[in-house]
PLY file of the C-alpha trace (Angstrom):
ply
format ascii 1.0
element vertex 247
property float x
property float y
property float z
element edge 246
property int vertex1
property int vertex2
end_header
70.62 10.66 84.02
72.34 13.37 82.02
69.16 15.41 82.02
68.98 15.19 85.83
72.59 16.30 86.27
72.07 19.19 83.88
69.01 20.37 85.81
70.85 20.03 89.13
73.70 22.15 87.76
71.26 24.86 86.68
69.77 24.92 90.19
73.22 25.35 91.76
74.14 28.17 89.37
70.86 29.92 90.05
71.44 29.70 93.80
74.97 31.11 93.48
73.74 33.96 91.31
70.99 34.79 93.79
73.42 34.66 96.71
76.13 36.78 95.03
74.06 39.28 93.07
70.40 39.48 93.97
70.60 39.01 97.73
73.30 41.68 98.36
71.33 44.21 96.29
68.13 43.36 98.12
69.70 43.64 101.57
71.63 46.87 100.80
68.75 48.65 99.08
67.16 49.46 102.42
70.39 49.98 104.37
71.28 53.50 105.60
74.65 54.78 106.78
75.58 57.91 108.72
77.66 60.51 106.88
80.91 61.15 108.78
82.02 64.69 109.65
84.99 65.57 107.42
84.96 69.36 107.84
88.32 71.05 108.50
90.14 68.02 107.07
92.32 68.10 103.97
90.52 66.88 100.86
92.70 63.74 100.65
91.96 62.84 104.27
88.24 63.49 103.84
88.15 61.40 100.64
89.73 58.42 102.43
87.30 58.67 105.35
84.26 58.83 103.04
85.45 55.87 100.95
85.97 53.85 104.11
82.34 54.61 104.99
81.16 53.54 101.52
80.58 57.02 100.14
82.02 59.04 97.23
83.71 62.44 97.62
83.06 65.19 95.04
84.79 68.58 94.95
82.97 71.91 94.91
84.24 75.43 95.63
83.13 78.24 97.92
81.68 81.37 96.30
84.09 83.73 98.10
87.78 83.35 98.73
88.56 83.04 102.46
92.00 84.52 103.21
92.53 82.56 106.43
91.65 79.12 105.05
93.99 76.86 103.08
92.98 75.92 99.50
92.77 72.17 100.30
90.72 72.37 103.51
87.09 71.21 103.57
84.92 74.19 104.62
81.57 72.46 104.44
79.92 69.29 103.16
76.62 68.24 101.59
74.88 66.14 102.94
75.68 67.44 106.41
77.41 65.29 109.04
75.37 62.49 110.63
72.80 62.54 107.82
71.42 59.10 106.91
72.08 58.14 103.28
72.36 55.03 101.14
75.78 53.48 100.46
77.56 54.90 97.44
76.00 58.36 97.82
78.03 61.37 96.60
79.16 63.75 99.33
80.06 67.22 97.99
83.01 68.78 99.78
83.22 72.59 99.69
86.81 73.83 99.36
88.25 77.34 99.40
88.79 79.03 96.05
92.36 78.40 94.86
92.92 81.71 93.07
92.92 84.93 95.05
90.49 87.37 93.35
91.66 90.85 92.35
89.92 94.16 93.04
90.50 97.77 92.05
91.89 99.72 94.99
89.17 102.18 96.12
89.69 105.90 96.66
90.15 106.40 100.42
91.34 110.01 100.63
88.83 112.17 102.50
87.11 109.21 104.19
87.10 108.86 108.00
89.61 106.24 109.16
86.93 103.80 110.40
85.05 104.01 107.11
88.26 103.40 105.14
88.98 100.31 107.26
85.47 98.97 106.61
85.80 99.53 102.85
89.09 97.62 102.79
87.75 94.81 104.98
84.81 94.23 102.62
87.19 93.37 99.77
89.60 91.41 101.95
92.38 94.01 102.21
94.50 94.39 105.34
95.38 97.73 106.97
99.07 97.17 107.62
100.09 100.53 109.06
98.47 103.86 109.92
100.58 106.98 110.35
99.09 110.13 111.81
100.01 113.54 110.45
99.29 116.80 112.26
96.79 119.03 110.45
95.48 122.49 111.21
92.23 122.15 109.25
89.49 120.61 111.45
87.86 119.10 108.34
90.90 116.84 107.88
90.92 115.57 111.46
90.56 111.76 111.53
90.36 111.48 107.75
92.63 109.69 105.28
95.12 112.07 103.68
96.86 109.53 101.44
97.19 105.80 100.79
100.18 103.64 99.84
98.39 101.92 96.94
96.90 104.44 94.47
93.18 104.23 93.63
92.30 102.05 90.64
95.33 99.75 90.90
94.33 96.07 90.69
95.42 94.20 93.83
94.76 90.70 95.13
92.76 89.97 98.23
94.94 90.01 101.35
97.10 92.90 100.10
98.44 95.10 102.93
97.65 98.82 102.68
99.23 101.70 104.61
97.35 104.91 105.33
98.20 108.43 106.45
95.45 109.96 108.59
95.10 113.56 109.68
95.18 114.46 113.36
94.21 117.94 114.47
97.14 119.62 116.18
96.27 120.79 119.70
97.94 124.15 120.17
98.71 125.80 123.49
96.44 128.56 124.69
97.27 131.80 122.89
98.79 129.96 119.90
95.62 129.52 117.87
96.21 129.70 114.14
93.91 130.94 111.40
93.86 130.84 107.61
94.83 134.03 105.77
91.84 135.08 103.59
92.16 136.39 100.06
91.92 140.18 99.91
93.32 140.69 96.42
91.05 142.86 94.30
89.30 144.32 97.34
89.33 147.99 98.25
91.70 148.78 101.10
88.77 149.31 103.51
87.19 145.95 102.53
90.53 144.19 102.93
91.11 145.66 106.38
87.59 144.68 107.50
88.05 141.09 106.20
91.38 140.69 107.99
89.97 141.99 111.26
87.07 139.52 111.07
89.62 136.66 110.83
91.57 137.91 113.84
94.35 139.44 111.74
95.46 143.02 111.19
96.89 145.16 108.42
100.69 145.29 108.41
102.96 147.39 106.20
101.12 149.26 103.43
102.96 149.87 100.17
101.50 152.10 97.48
102.04 151.53 93.78
100.83 153.92 91.11
99.11 152.59 87.97
97.34 154.11 84.99
95.20 151.02 84.33
94.36 149.56 87.79
91.57 150.83 90.02
92.94 153.15 92.71
92.77 152.02 96.36
92.69 148.34 95.30
94.83 145.67 96.97
97.09 143.97 94.37
99.57 142.12 96.61
99.26 140.47 100.03
101.80 138.76 102.23
101.46 136.12 103.74
99.68 134.55 100.76
96.14 133.18 100.65
95.36 130.04 102.74
98.54 130.30 104.82
98.14 129.27 108.49
99.33 132.05 110.79
98.90 132.91 114.48
95.97 135.10 115.50
96.95 138.77 115.35
99.48 138.22 112.53
99.96 141.38 110.44
99.28 141.02 106.69
101.28 143.33 104.46
99.45 144.72 101.43
100.26 146.70 98.30
97.58 149.20 97.29
97.13 151.02 93.99
97.50 154.78 94.29
96.26 157.38 91.85
98.76 158.22 89.15
100.32 161.57 89.86
99.45 164.30 87.35
102.27 165.29 85.04
103.87 161.82 85.09
0 1
1 2
2 3
3 4
4 5
5 6
6 7
7 8
8 9
9 10
10 11
11 12
12 13
13 14
14 15
15 16
16 17
17 18
18 19
19 20
20 21
21 22
22 23
23 24
24 25
25 26
26 27
27 28
28 29
29 30
30 31
31 32
32 33
33 34
34 35
35 36
36 37
37 38
38 39
39 40
40 41
41 42
42 43
43 44
44 45
45 46
46 47
47 48
48 49
49 50
50 51
51 52
52 53
53 54
54 55
55 56
56 57
57 58
58 59
59 60
60 61
61 62
62 63
63 64
64 65
65 66
66 67
67 68
68 69
69 70
70 71
71 72
72 73
73 74
74 75
75 76
76 77
77 78
78 79
79 80
80 81
81 82
82 83
83 84
84 85
85 86
86 87
87 88
88 89
89 90
90 91
91 92
92 93
93 94
94 95
95 96
96 97
97 98
98 99
99 100
100 101
101 102
102 103
103 104
104 105
105 106
106 107
107 108
108 109
109 110
110 111
111 112
112 113
113 114
114 115
115 116
116 117
117 118
118 119
119 120
120 121
121 122
122 123
123 124
124 125
125 126
126 127
127 128
128 129
129 130
130 131
131 132
132 133
133 134
134 135
135 136
136 137
137 138
138 139
139 140
140 141
141 142
142 143
143 144
144 145
145 146
146 147
147 148
148 149
149 150
150 151
151 152
152 153
153 154
154 155
155 156
156 157
157 158
158 159
159 160
160 161
161 162
162 163
163 164
164 165
165 166
166 167
167 168
168 169
169 170
170 171
171 172
172 173
173 174
174 175
175 176
176 177
177 178
178 179
179 180
180 181
181 182
182 183
183 184
184 185
185 186
186 187
187 188
188 189
189 190
190 191
191 192
192 193
193 194
194 195
195 196
196 197
197 198
198 199
199 200
200 201
201 202
202 203
203 204
204 205
205 206
206 207
207 208
208 209
209 210
210 211
211 212
212 213
213 214
214 215
215 216
216 217
217 218
218 219
219 220
220 221
221 222
222 223
223 224
224 225
225 226
226 227
227 228
228 229
229 230
230 231
231 232
232 233
233 234
234 235
235 236
236 237
237 238
238 239
239 240
240 241
241 242
242 243
243 244
244 245
245 246
């Protein structure tokens, strides 16, 4: 009798074990569930939704920092939404990098404005303000003259940068300006020819005697070299004269 009861008890225990352990594993081993879409959710919200679906959330981080995305927002997920997976599968949630990376401020002076904007955009900088400054040199028209943050300074992504860009001044008819050329060291005839070619003329001529300088050479000019002046502006010069005999 005791042997019968013992065997009956073993049968009951075996049935319970099969029902509680073996059968659930067998039935779930072939079961598939659809991965929910948790993109654009906070990580905490996405984690709760995945656990409710029988999945596990795992953090991963995006390669680049995205300035317009919060650090706790899910950017992407692997496996993708609506994929069929087994229960308990890990779902990797891609989050934005938490630390803003730093970059050396590039040299922008001399670059066209559009090119400077593109350079800054590539490293996540923001052009906060652009001021335009009148220039007379056509080569400076539309190009960056200066920048608020000096080149080489380490700045974080999202830093605002101000620029000063040259804008060619449009002058009324008859008010065209030219650059005064250098005529120092030239003979007086060479200096006069050079000034005429630039639309200028010789102004007051002063003579200065010298025992060591070459006669008929220009040693002073006014206005100075590279000054912007109206067309037809006279340029005063000082020319070396021969030293008078007996002096």
